[in-house]
PAMAR-730230 format. One record per residue (C-alpha): residue in one letter; x, y, z. Coordinates in steps of 0.2 Angstrom, whole numbers. Layout:
BEGIN
<r a | x X | y Y | z Z>
...
***
This chain:
BEGIN
<r m | x 428 | y 631 | z 225>
<r q | x 424 | y 629 | z 244>
<r t | x 436 | y 622 | z 257>
<r k | x 430 | y 614 | z 273>
<r i | x 441 | y 608 | z 287>
<r l | x 434 | y 594 | z 296>
<r k | x 442 | y 592 | z 314>
<r n | x 429 | y 582 | z 323>
<r k | x 428 | y 563 | z 322>
<r k | x 417 | y 548 | z 327>
<r e | x 420 | y 530 | z 324>
<r f | x 411 | y 514 | z 321>
<r f | x 414 | y 496 | z 314>
<r i | x 405 | y 486 | z 300>
<r s | x 407 | y 467 | z 298>
<r p | x 405 | y 463 | z 279>
<r t | x 399 | y 446 | z 274>
<r s | x 413 | y 433 | z 272>
<r p | x 424 | y 431 | z 263>
<r f | x 429 | y 449 | z 260>
<r h | x 444 | y 457 | z 250>
<r f | x 446 | y 475 | z 257>
<r d | x 458 | y 483 | z 244>
<r g | x 449 | y 475 | z 229>
<r t | x 433 | y 482 | z 235>
<r f | x 439 | y 500 | z 240>
<r h | x 452 | y 503 | z 226>
<r k | x 448 | y 501 | z 208>
<r p | x 464 | y 504 | z 198>
<r s | x 454 | y 503 | z 181>
<r h | x 445 | y 519 | z 186>
<r f | x 453 | y 535 | z 180>
<r p | x 463 | y 544 | z 193>
<r d | x 454 | y 558 | z 201>
<r k | x 453 | y 569 | z 217>
<r l | x 438 | y 561 | z 224>
<r d | x 446 | y 548 | z 235>
<r d | x 463 | y 541 | z 241>
<r w | x 469 | y 524 | z 245>
<r e | x 484 | y 515 | z 252>
<r t | x 485 | y 496 | z 257>
<r g | x 471 | y 493 | z 270>
<r k | x 465 | y 512 | z 271>
<r y | x 453 | y 522 | z 260>
<r w | x 447 | y 540 | z 261>
<r q | x 433 | y 549 | z 252>
<r a | x 419 | y 562 | z 254>
<r i | x 401 | y 558 | z 256>
<r r | x 385 | y 568 | z 256>
<r i | x 370 | y 563 | z 267>
<r d | x 355 | y 573 | z 266>
<r k | x 365 | y 586 | z 257>
<r k | x 377 | y 588 | z 272>
<r i | x 395 | y 583 | z 268>
<r f | x 407 | y 572 | z 278>
<r g | x 424 | y 565 | z 276>
<r l | x 427 | y 546 | z 278>
<r k | x 442 | y 535 | z 282>
<r i | x 439 | y 517 | z 281>
<r e | x 452 | y 504 | z 287>
<r n | x 454 | y 486 | z 286>
<r k | x 453 | y 478 | z 304>
<r g | x 449 | y 460 | z 300>
<r e | x 454 | y 445 | z 288>
<r a | x 446 | y 438 | z 273>
<r q | x 436 | y 425 | z 282>
<r n | x 433 | y 436 | z 297>
<r p | x 431 | y 453 | z 290>
<r k | x 429 | y 469 | z 300>
<r i | x 431 | y 487 | z 294>
<r k | x 433 | y 503 | z 305>
<r v | x 425 | y 519 | z 299>
<r s | x 430 | y 536 | z 305>
<r v | x 418 | y 550 | z 301>
<r f | x 425 | y 568 | z 300>
<r y | x 413 | y 582 | z 302>
<r d | x 413 | y 601 | z 306>
<r k | x 399 | y 603 | z 319>
<r n | x 387 | y 592 | z 328>
<r i | x 382 | y 575 | z 321>
<r t | x 368 | y 564 | z 327>
<r d | x 367 | y 545 | z 330>
<r k | x 354 | y 545 | z 316>
<r k | x 366 | y 553 | z 304>
<r i | x 380 | y 541 | z 309>
<r e | x 368 | y 526 | z 305>
<r n | x 363 | y 534 | z 288>
<r i | x 381 | y 535 | z 284>
<r k | x 384 | y 517 | z 289>
<r q | x 370 | y 510 | z 279>
<r e | x 375 | y 520 | z 264>
<r i | x 393 | y 513 | z 265>
<r i | x 386 | y 496 | z 266>
<r w | x 375 | y 499 | z 250>
<r r | x 388 | y 508 | z 240>
<r f | x 402 | y 495 | z 243>
<r d | x 390 | y 480 | z 243>
<r l | x 396 | y 474 | z 260>
<r n | x 381 | y 463 | z 263>
<r a | x 383 | y 453 | z 246>
<r d | x 381 | y 434 | z 246>
<r l | x 394 | y 428 | z 234>
<r k | x 394 | y 410 | z 239>
<r k | x 386 | y 404 | z 222>
<r f | x 398 | y 415 | z 212>
<r n | x 413 | y 408 | z 222>
<r n | x 407 | y 390 | z 218>
<r l | x 405 | y 394 | z 200>
<r a | x 422 | y 402 | z 199>
<r k | x 430 | y 386 | z 205>
<r s | x 425 | y 377 | z 189>
<r d | x 434 | y 389 | z 178>
<r k | x 451 | y 382 | z 178>
<r r | x 459 | y 395 | z 167>
<r f | x 453 | y 410 | z 178>
<r y | x 451 | y 403 | z 195>
<r p | x 468 | y 409 | z 200>
<r i | x 462 | y 427 | z 197>
<r f | x 445 | y 423 | z 206>
<r k | x 455 | y 415 | z 221>
<r k | x 467 | y 430 | z 222>
<r w | x 452 | y 443 | z 223>
<r l | x 440 | y 431 | z 233>
<r g | x 427 | y 442 | z 242>
<r m | x 430 | y 458 | z 231>
<r r | x 414 | y 468 | z 228>
<r n | x 409 | y 478 | z 213>
<r s | x 406 | y 496 | z 221>
<r s | x 403 | y 514 | z 218>
<r s | x 410 | y 527 | z 230>
<r e | x 399 | y 540 | z 222>
<r d | x 380 | y 542 | z 223>
<r l | x 370 | y 541 | z 207>
<r y | x 372 | y 559 | z 202>
<r g | x 391 | y 559 | z 205>
<r l | x 393 | y 543 | z 194>
<r l | x 383 | y 551 | z 180>
<r i | x 394 | y 566 | z 180>
<r v | x 409 | y 554 | z 179>
<r a | x 400 | y 545 | z 165>
<r v | x 398 | y 561 | z 155>
<r v | x 416 | y 566 | z 156>
<r l | x 421 | y 548 | z 151>
<r q | x 412 | y 550 | z 134>
<r n | x 422 | y 550 | z 119>
<r a | x 438 | y 555 | z 128>
<r t | x 455 | y 548 | z 132>
<r v | x 458 | y 545 | z 150>
<r r | x 470 | y 560 | z 151>
<r r | x 457 | y 571 | z 143>
<r t | x 444 | y 564 | z 156>
<r v | x 455 | y 568 | z 170>
<r q | x 458 | y 586 | z 164>
<r m | x 439 | y 589 | z 163>
<r m | x 435 | y 581 | z 180>
<r n | x 448 | y 592 | z 188>
<r v | x 443 | y 608 | z 181>
<r l | x 425 | y 605 | z 186>
<r l | x 430 | y 600 | z 203>
<r d | x 441 | y 616 | z 205>
<r n | x 427 | y 627 | z 199>
<r y | x 411 | y 619 | z 207>
<r g | x 417 | y 606 | z 219>
<r t | x 421 | y 606 | z 238>
<r k | x 438 | y 603 | z 245>
<r l | x 438 | y 594 | z 262>
<r k | x 453 | y 594 | z 273>
<r f | x 453 | y 579 | z 286>
<r d | x 465 | y 566 | z 293>
<r c | x 480 | y 575 | z 284>
<r k | x 471 | y 573 | z 267>
<r e | x 463 | y 584 | z 254>
<r i | x 448 | y 576 | z 246>
<r f | x 436 | y 583 | z 234>
<r a | x 417 | y 581 | z 234>
<r i | x 406 | y 583 | z 218>
<r w | x 394 | y 598 | z 219>
<r l | x 376 | y 597 | z 223>
<r p | x 365 | y 597 | z 207>
<r e | x 356 | y 613 | z 213>
<r n | x 373 | y 622 | z 214>
<r l | x 373 | y 623 | z 195>
<r g | x 356 | y 631 | z 195>
<r n | x 363 | y 648 | z 191>
<r v | x 378 | y 642 | z 180>
<r s | x 374 | y 643 | z 162>
<r e | x 378 | y 630 | z 148>
<r q | x 391 | y 643 | z 141>
<r d | x 399 | y 645 | z 158>
<r l | x 402 | y 626 | z 158>
<r r | x 408 | y 626 | z 140>
<r n | x 421 | y 639 | z 145>
<r l | x 429 | y 626 | z 155>
<r k | x 433 | y 617 | z 138>
<r i | x 422 | y 602 | z 141>
<r g | x 413 | y 604 | z 125>
<r y | x 396 | y 596 | z 122>
<r r | x 396 | y 588 | z 139>
<r a | x 391 | y 605 | z 146>
<r k | x 373 | y 602 | z 140>
<r f | x 372 | y 585 | z 147>
<r i | x 379 | y 591 | z 164>
<r k | x 367 | y 606 | z 165>
<r r | x 352 | y 595 | z 160>
<r l | x 356 | y 581 | z 172>
<r s | x 358 | y 593 | z 186>
<r q | x 341 | y 601 | z 182>
<r n | x 333 | y 583 | z 183>
<r f | x 341 | y 579 | z 200>
<r a | x 337 | y 597 | z 207>
<r e | x 319 | y 595 | z 202>
<r g | x 318 | y 578 | z 210>
<r k | x 314 | y 569 | z 194>
<r i | x 322 | y 553 | z 201>
<r d | x 323 | y 546 | z 219>
<r e | x 339 | y 536 | z 221>
<r q | x 333 | y 527 | z 237>
<r k | x 317 | y 521 | z 229>
<r l | x 327 | y 515 | z 214>
<r r | x 336 | y 503 | z 225>
<r l | x 319 | y 494 | z 229>
<r l | x 314 | y 491 | z 210>
<r d | x 318 | y 476 | z 200>
<r q | x 330 | y 477 | z 186>
<r e | x 318 | y 481 | z 171>
<r n | x 309 | y 495 | z 181>
<r a | x 325 | y 502 | z 188>
<r k | x 332 | y 503 | z 170>
<r k | x 316 | y 512 | z 164>
<r e | x 317 | y 525 | z 178>
<r l | x 336 | y 528 | z 174>
<r m | x 332 | y 531 | z 156>
<r k | x 320 | y 545 | z 160>
<r l | x 336 | y 555 | z 164>
<r y | x 343 | y 567 | z 151>
<r g | x 356 | y 558 | z 140>
<r v | x 354 | y 541 | z 149>
<r g | x 352 | y 527 | z 136>
<r p | x 352 | y 508 | z 137>
<r e | x 371 | y 507 | z 138>
<r t | x 373 | y 520 | z 152>
<r a | x 358 | y 512 | z 161>
<r r | x 366 | y 495 | z 160>
<r i | x 382 | y 502 | z 168>
<r l | x 373 | y 510 | z 182>
<r l | x 363 | y 494 | z 186>
<r f | x 380 | y 486 | z 189>
<r e | x 390 | y 500 | z 197>
<r v | x 376 | y 507 | z 208>
<r y | x 363 | y 494 | z 210>
<r h | x 375 | y 478 | z 210>
<r q | x 365 | y 469 | z 197>
<r y | x 378 | y 455 | z 191>
<r n | x 369 | y 450 | z 175>
<r t | x 371 | y 465 | z 165>
<r f | x 384 | y 460 | z 152>
<r d | x 374 | y 464 | z 137>
<r h | x 384 | y 477 | z 127>
<r i | x 403 | y 479 | z 124>
<r a | x 410 | y 496 | z 118>
<r p | x 423 | y 495 | z 105>
<r w | x 437 | y 500 | z 116>
<r q | x 432 | y 487 | z 129>
<r q | x 431 | y 474 | z 115>
<r k | x 450 | y 476 | z 111>
<r i | x 454 | y 473 | z 130>
<r y | x 442 | y 458 | z 132>
<r s | x 449 | y 450 | z 116>
<r q | x 466 | y 450 | z 124>
<r l | x 460 | y 445 | z 141>
<r f | x 449 | y 431 | z 136>
<r y | x 457 | y 425 | z 119>
<r k | x 474 | y 433 | z 119>
<r k | x 470 | y 439 | z 102>
<r p | x 469 | y 457 | z 95>
<r f | x 451 | y 456 | z 90>
<r v | x 437 | y 445 | z 93>
<r s | x 419 | y 449 | z 89>
<r a | x 408 | y 457 | z 102>
<r e | x 395 | y 444 | z 100>
<r k | x 406 | y 430 | z 103>
<r i | x 414 | y 438 | z 118>
<r r | x 397 | y 441 | z 125>
<r d | x 389 | y 424 | z 121>
<r d | x 404 | y 415 | z 128>
<r i | x 404 | y 424 | z 144>
<r k | x 386 | y 423 | z 147>
<r k | x 386 | y 404 | z 144>
<r q | x 400 | y 402 | z 156>
<r y | x 395 | y 413 | z 170>
<r g | x 376 | y 415 | z 168>
<r k | x 368 | y 428 | z 180>
<r y | x 386 | y 432 | z 187>
<r s | x 393 | y 437 | z 170>
<r m | x 396 | y 455 | z 173>
<r l | x 404 | y 451 | z 191>
<r a | x 415 | y 438 | z 183>
<r v | x 421 | y 450 | z 170>
<r h | x 424 | y 463 | z 183>
<r y | x 436 | y 452 | z 193>
<r i | x 446 | y 448 | z 177>
<r w | x 446 | y 466 | z 171>
<r e | x 451 | y 474 | z 188>
<r d | x 465 | y 461 | z 189>
<r i | x 474 | y 467 | z 174>
<r f | x 474 | y 485 | z 180>
<r w | x 481 | y 479 | z 197>
<r r | x 495 | y 470 | z 187>
<r r | x 497 | y 487 | z 178>
<r k | x 503 | y 495 | z 194>
<r n | x 519 | y 484 | z 194>
<r e | x 522 | y 479 | z 176>
<r k | x 521 | y 487 | z 159>
<r i | x 508 | y 479 | z 148>
<r d | x 511 | y 486 | z 131>
<r w | x 494 | y 481 | z 123>
<r l | x 484 | y 488 | z 137>
<r e | x 494 | y 505 | z 137>
<r k | x 490 | y 507 | z 119>
<r e | x 471 | y 505 | z 122>
<r i | x 469 | y 516 | z 138>
<r r | x 481 | y 530 | z 132>
<r l | x 483 | y 538 | z 150>
***
């Protein structure tokens, strides 16, 4: 593991589209706890790679819901160009969906008497991904067939062995390795970290990215069907993983087409207050009510229960997530 100390700093501001919910956008309590970012009310830290160079970010809320503004501090070790700063700015806007137009969704939410209090509470929240496509795929791999506790263990051991630790703004934040950094790492080396069959997925995915088999920037310009086809060219990426990526990375709000068994149990409680409702009924009811915003609507309701979990014990939820 490398350690980099970033002492230099440059700042700029971004004005997201209104309305905007800072904490709901930059902190997702449903995500498993990791060492890739940090958050406290109104402040957020993470690492970011631009053109393979690594930086530290501190993002702060400096506005209000109807007049949003965020301050970004970029921490770096040597010189940084204005062009690099602009690239970082545009990447933040993309990853956190800061230019989203949610007017139609917000109007639709008002017609939902049952869940409108949740939509109102999180008005302006964006679906977002702090990681690039490769990073999110690594996260997806360690999430496969594992409890949250096991996932955390695997992610931490991978970061400790291959990640980069950044020290900036009195924080220690990790960055995921570059794909090519695993070029000389064997599948057995990865298996020795006790990550099981996932070693093969990580090795092959890293090769795909190192060989340039996918262009993340070009993918952002494709329509949903063609983007899905390109994603599925990657090793181990099937329709379900592609669907998740289309929402998390590419901000496609209409991807509520499949429900995993563990999600089904949580959705059953959230939407029907029952222990088990068929996945087909859940999917059809949601799509009928929210149309092309189905996945975004589910995201709001899903994140809300995990925010509640921060302050109260929800027995049925604890049983399902097993952290």
